[in-house]
C-alpha positions in Angstrom: 0.0 0.0 0.0 1.8 3.1 -1.2 1.1 6.8 -0.5 -0.9 7.0 -3.8 -3.3 4.1 -2.7 -3.4 4.7 1.0 -6.6 5.0 3.0 -7.3 4.2 6.6 -10.3 2.1 5.5 -8.2 -0.1 3.3 -5.5 -0.5 6.0 -8.1 -1.5 8.6 -9.6 -4.2 6.4 -6.2 -5.5 5.4 -5.1 -5.7 9.1 -8.4 -7.2 10.1 -8.0 -9.9 7.5 -4.4 -10.6 8.5 -5.4 -11.1 12.1 -8.3 -13.3 11.3 -6.2 -15.5 9.0 -3.3 -15.8 11.5 -5.6 -16.4 14.5 -3.2 -15.2 17.2 -4.5 -15.8 20.8 -2.1 -14.5 23.4 -1.1 -10.8 23.8 2.4 -11.6 22.6 1.1 -13.4 19.6 -1.3 -10.6 18.7 1.4 -8.0 19.0 3.8 -9.9 16.9 1.1 -10.5 14.3 0.4 -6.8 14.1 4.1 -6.0 13.6 4.4 -8.7 10.9 1.4 -7.1 9.1 3.2 -3.8 8.8 6.4 -5.5 7.7 4.7 -7.5 4.9 2.6 -4.5 3.8 5.4 -1.8 3.6 8.8 -3.4 3.5 8.9 -3.4 -0.3 8.7 0.4 -0.5 9.9 1.7 2.9 12.0 0.9 5.9 9.8 -0.7 8.6 11.3 -0.1 12.0 10.0 -2.5 14.6 11.2 -5.4 16.8 11.7 -8.4 14.6 14.6 -10.8 13.7 16.4 -8.3 11.5 15.5 -4.9 13.1 14.5 -3.0 16.1 12.0 -0.3 17.2 12.7 3.5 16.8 10.5 6.0 18.6 7.2 4.0 18.2 6.3 0.4 18.0 6.2 0.6 14.3 7.7 3.4 12.1 7.5 3.3 8.3 10.1 5.6 6.9 12.2 6.6 3.9 15.4 6.2 6.0 17.1 3.7 8.4 18.6 5.5 11.4 21.0 2.6 11.9 22.8 3.2 8.6 22.1 6.8 7.7 25.8 7.6 7.4 28.6 5.6 5.9 31.3 4.2 8.1 34.4 5.5 6.4 33.3 8.8 5.0 30.3 9.7 7.1 28.4 10.6 4.0 24.6 10.5 4.2 22.9 7.5 2.7 19.5 9.1 2.1 18.1 12.3 0.7 14.7 12.3 2.5 13.8 12.1 6.2 10.1 11.3 5.9 7.9 9.2 8.2 5.0 7.8 6.2 3.3 6.0 9.1 3.7 5.5 12.8 1.8 2.8 14.8 1.5 1.9 18.5 -0.1 -1.3 19.9 -1.1 -1.3 23.6 -3.0 -4.5 24.6 -2.3 -4.6 28.3 1.0 -3.9 30.1 1.8 -3.2 33.7 -1.2 -2.5 35.8 -3.7 -3.4 33.0 -6.2 -5.1 35.3 -8.7 -2.2 35.6 -10.5 0.2 33.3 -8.2 3.0 34.5 -5.0 0.9 34.3 -5.7 -0.2 30.7 -6.6 3.2 29.4 -3.6 4.8 31.2 -1.3 2.6 29.3 -3.1 3.2 26.0 -3.0 7.0 26.4 0.7 6.9 27.3 1.5 5.1 24.0 -1.0 7.1 22.0 0.7 10.4 23.0 3.8 9.1 21.3 1.9 9.1 18.0 0.6 12.6 18.6 4.1 14.0 19.0 5.7 12.1 16.1 6.0 14.0 12.9 4.4 11.6 10.3 1.7 11.5 7.6 -0.5 8.8 9.1 -1.1 7.3 12.5 -2.5 3.9 13.7 -3.4 3.0 17.3 -4.3 -0.6 18.1 -5.7 -0.9 21.6 -8.0 -2.7 24.0 -10.1 -1.6 26.9 -12.2 -2.6 29.9 -15.5 -1.1 31.1 -16.2 0.4 34.5 -18.9 -1.3 36.4 -22.3 -0.6 34.7 -20.6 1.6 32.1 -22.5 1.7 28.8 -20.8 2.1 25.4 -17.4 2.1 26.9 -15.6 1.6 23.6 -17.3 4.7 22.2 -16.2 6.6 25.4 -12.5 5.5 25.0 -12.5 6.5 21.3 -13.9 9.9 22.2 -11.1 10.4 24.8 -8.5 9.7 22.1 -10.3 12.0 19.7 -10.2 14.8 22.3 -6.5 14.3 22.8 -5.9 14.5 19.1 -7.9 17.7 18.9 -5.9 19.3 21.7 -2.7 19.3 19.5 -2.4 22.6 17.7 -0.8 21.4 14.5 -1.8 17.8 13.7 -3.2 16.6 10.4 -3.8 13.3 8.8 -6.2 11.9 11.4 -5.7 8.6 13.2 -6.9 5.0 12.5 -8.0 3.5 15.8 -8.3 -0.3 15.9 -10.0 -1.7 19.0 -9.7 -5.3 20.1 -12.3 -6.2 22.7 -10.8 -7.4 26.0 -11.7 -10.0 28.6 -10.6 -10.0 32.2 -10.8 -13.6 33.6 -10.7 -13.7 37.4 -9.7 -10.1 37.9 -6.3 -10.6 36.2 -4.7 -8.5 33.4 -6.8 -7.8 30.4 -6.6 -10.2 27.5 -7.4 -8.8 24.1 -9.2 -10.9 21.4 -8.4 -10.9 17.7 -11.7 -12.5 16.5 -14.2 -11.2 13.9 -16.6 -9.9 16.5 -13.9 -8.3 18.6 -12.1 -6.1 16.0 -13.6 -2.7 15.3 -12.2 0.3 13.5 -12.6 4.1 13.9 -11.1 7.0 12.0 -10.4 10.4 13.7 -10.8 13.1 11.1 -7.9 15.2 10.1 -9.2 18.2 11.9 -10.0 16.2 15.0 -13.6 17.3 15.1 -15.3 13.9 14.4 -14.9 10.1 14.5 -16.3 7.7 12.0 -16.7 4.0 12.6 -15.7 1.5 9.9 -18.2 -1.2 9.3 -18.1 -4.4 7.2 -20.4 -4.1 4.2 -23.3 -6.5 4.3 -22.4 -9.8 2.6 -18.6 -9.1 2.6 -16.3 -11.6 4.2 -14.6 -10.2 7.3 -11.3 -11.8 6.2 -11.2 -10.1 2.7 
């Protein structure tokens, strides 16, 4: 998916299909599956900086760039190896973490990682996250999405919007949240470029969720 063909809607459905085909279960498996998606999607045209067998993270969980910070200068002459310092896409995935056993703990971790996206200079942003409801809280996913929209709108110079991918979470026996990567658990939302609105992405009637 190049800059010419990019859309948050297309990216959401491609990632959704990838997760449903791979069927990861544990948090570690889901996180690795998300990173492998970005690698396979963008490594032909960009540098994809994230933790994997041949690379490491830089600033965010995933950074899709026109440069590689590890070899941006030559060893002998110190000449630059690239002519553009552009970040096409930045992504964060927060599916639990330390203290993620309550509605507050989960969202605290999500917001901390989300802020990394908001202060990173890039064209497009993706946040993959989970959540837990408070007792008797209605529409908690909508509430969490609205919080992220408000944070985006508080920044004075952001553009491009954000793709939010929510994986519903369970909390067996009051332990740390466990996200699910199943068809009914994955939902997508797009924050508008100006931060004034959010639209939910829905699967068209009759369309396979893995397409």
